[in-house]
N, C-alpha and C positions, 0 to 999 in steps of 0.2 A: 489419516488428516493431510490435506494437501499442504504444500508449501506455500507461505506467504512471503511476498518480496515489496517492501516499501521504498519507492524511489523519493530520496529527500534532497534538501539542501540547507546549508547554513542559515540561522536566523530566520526560520520559517515556523510561525506559530501553528499553522494548521498541520505541519509535519510533526510537530511535538505532539499535538492533539491526538493524531491518527496512532502514533507509537503507545501513547498514554492509554488508549481505548483497548489496543491490542493486549498490551501488558496487563490491564485489569482483568481482562477476560482469560488470562493465562494462555494466549495465542502466541507462539514464538514465532519471529519473522527475521528474514534477512534484510537488513538495511542497505541501500546503495545510495550513498551521499554524492550526489553528482558534482559538488563543489570540489570534492576530492577525488572523483573518480570519473574524469572526461569521458572516458570509452563508455561508461554508462549511458551517457546521452543518447549514442547511437543505438543501444540495446532499448533503451526506453521509448524512442522513436518507432523502431521495428515493432516492438511488442504492442504498444498502446496507440501510437500516432500522436500522441501528446507531448508537450513540452512544459505543461503546468505542474505545480507541486502541491501536495504529495500525489503520487500515483501508487494505487495499490493493485498488486496481482496476485491472486489466488490461484494455484495450480497454473494454468496456463491462460486464463482468463482476466482480462484487466476489468476492475470494477469501478474504476474512476477515483476520485480524491477523497478526502475526509468527509465531506458530506454524503457522498454515496455509502462510505463505511459506515457512518453513523445511522444513517437510515436504514441500511442492511440489519445493524444490531437492533435497533429499535423495533422494527418490524419482525424480528425473530429469524431472519434468513440468513444471517450470519453463520449460524452453526451448519446450515444445509449447504452453503458455500464451500464450508470447510471439509466437509464429508468426503472420503476417499472413494 
């Protein structure tokens, strides 16, 4: 299974929803809270080119935010994205 990284910030309902979806599916993830880790912003920009939250990266591939994560889950693509 590929590593999942979720870039979040404080007081972000979509960040909470993304983490909850992953947890319901039993998918482990590494959270980088950009309110507490300013160096993570540089990493986020380098990897995704985005500044909006949340941003989900599976392996080395940015998949987008909560809407994209939810769509991948509903369409059955999430499992394939996680496959090593």
